Structures are given as C-alpha cells and as structure tokens.
N, C-alpha and C positions, 0 to 999 in steps of 0.2 A: 504494499499500499504506500501511496505516495503522501508524505507528511511534510508540513512547512516547518519551519526553524523552531516554532513552538510546540511541535509535537501533534499538531492538529493538521488536518487536510484543509488547504485554503478554499474560499468559495469558487474562484475560478476553477481550479483544479476539479473540485467535486462537481461543478456543472459540467465542465468537459466529459468527465467520466460518464456522467447520467447521460449527455447526448451521444456518447459512443455507444452506450448500451442502447438507448432508444433506438438509434438508426440501425443498429444491427438486428435488434428483435423485432422491431416494429416500423419497417421501412414505409414510407410514404407509397400508395399504391401508383401503378403507372398510369399516367393521364389525370391524376386528380388535381394537379396544379393547374392545368389547363382549363379543366372542367370548372373549377373553383373561379379561375379569371373570368371565364365566360359567363358564369353566373352574376359575378359582381358587375361586370360590364351591362349586362342586361338589366340588373337592378338598377343601375345609375343611369341609363339611358332613360328607363321609364320615369325615375324618380326625378330626372330632369325636367319633366313637364311640370305643369303648374298644378297637376293632380294631387291632391291629398289621398294617397294610397294606403288603404288598410290591407296589410299582408296577412293571409289566412295561414293557417298551420296544418300540417298534415295530422289528422286524427287516427286514421287507420287505413290499412290496405290489405285486400284479400284476394289471393290468386286463385283462378278455377281454369278448368278445361272446357270448352265449349266445342259443339259440332262434331260431325263424324271423325274429322281428322285430328281432333285435339289441339284446336287453334288456341293459342294462350290468350287469356283475358284476366283482367284484374279491375277491382273497384277501390277507388280512392275517395275519402272523405276529408274535405278540409272545412275548417270553421274558424270564425272570428268572432268577436263579441255579439254581433247582430245578425251574422249570415252562416248558414251551412250550405255547403256545396258537395254533391255526390257526383262522381264521374266514373263512368265506365269505360274502359279502354278496350278494344278488341282488335288484334292483327288481322287484317283481311286479306294478306298476301302480297308478293310483289313489293315489300318494303312499305306498305302504307297500313294505315290504321284508321279506325272509326272510334268517336268519342260521342258518348250520350251523356249529358249532364242535366242536373235537377238542382235548382236553387231554391231554398227556403230562407225567409219568407217569399213565397211566390209572387212574381210579377214580371213586366216585361223590362228587359235589359240588354244591353248589347255586349256580346261576348267576343273576345279577339283571341285567337291563339297565335302565339308568337314563337318561332324557332329560336333556340338557345344554342350556340351564339346566335345572336340576331343577324341574319344574312339577308335582311329585308323582305323575307317572306313572311306574310301573316294572312290569316283568314278570319273572316267576321260573320256573324250570324246574330239573330235576334232571338231571345227566348220568348216563349209565348206566355199567355197569361198565367199559366200554371207552374211557370218557373223553368220549363223543359226546353233543352236545346240538343242541337247534334251538329257533328262535324264529320263528313266523310272525306276520304282521300287524303288525310294528314300523312306527312313522311314520318317514318319511324325516327325516333331520336329524340332528343331533349326539347321539351315545349314548356311553355306556361301560358296560363289564362288570365287575361285581364278582363275585369267585368264593371260595367259602367251602367247603373240605373238610368231609366229615361228620365226620371224625375231628378233635376239636376241638384236638388237640395239634399239628396243623399249621397253619402261618399262612396267613390269608386273602390273596388277591391280587386286583389288578384291573389294567385296561387305562387308558391315557391315554384321552381324548375322541377319537373317530373319527367320520367322517360316513359315513350309510348313505342 
C-alpha cells in the first residue's frame, strides 16, 4: 500500500486508486458517452425554445411478444405531476416501428416525435378528444415525444429519450 510521509495514504493517491479500480471493474459501456451527448444536445435544443417544458419520468416498462412471428413490443408509462402518458411500441419490420399513445387527462394536443440525436426528422400528430394518438412508420432508434396541449394556458411536456 502506498502511504504518505505521515503513514497515511494521501487524498490524491487514494482517489487515483479508486479511479483505477473503478475503470478496470466497471468500465463505461461502449457508445454511452455519445448517447449521453446526443441526449443532452436534444434536451438543450428543445430547452432553447421559449417553452416551459415539464419533463416526464419513466414509471414502468413491460416487454411482450406479439403476433405469429414474435414481434417485439413493449409498453412505457411516463408520468409528471399532472399528466400520465402510456406508449406502446411495436416493431413493424424493416427497421420501422409503430407507437400508440394515450394521454391522461384526455384532451386534444399536438404530439411530436423527434429522433435523437436530432437529425432534423420529426413527425407530428394530434391526439383525439380521448387523448389517443398513433405514429406509424417511425424509424427504429432513439426518440423522444414532445406534447403541447391545444389550450395554450397549459404547460407543454415531454418524455426523456427512449428507444424504439
């Protein structure tokens, strides 16, 4: 063990040892830095607008198999103080996916799906009066949803990035 002149390990030496063990035993997964940079850039780009965005949090995720060929599907539930969002993602083949969503409390709103990192592609739909919406033909990959109520007095909200 490396010790300083007073018989104890110095702070910098101790932190260096902890970092070495951490890097060896629990390295950063491949691509994680790039994914985090993309997510931060997307958050910053949306936050750069004058919208007061409330970020929802992921509450639950359930995986399932659907169809005769076992196409992967999963359900995500996002929640904020006043809004719940349920999204069901189903792979449709060919690198595309379908998203079905339900917002509660129900009401008409504009839903925008944005690719992450933001490459300029986005899709918009309006929910119906029951809060239901759907996207078809979305590319597989990372995406986030931004929801803006038609009533401008209500705050827009959005999901963190998730993969479809």
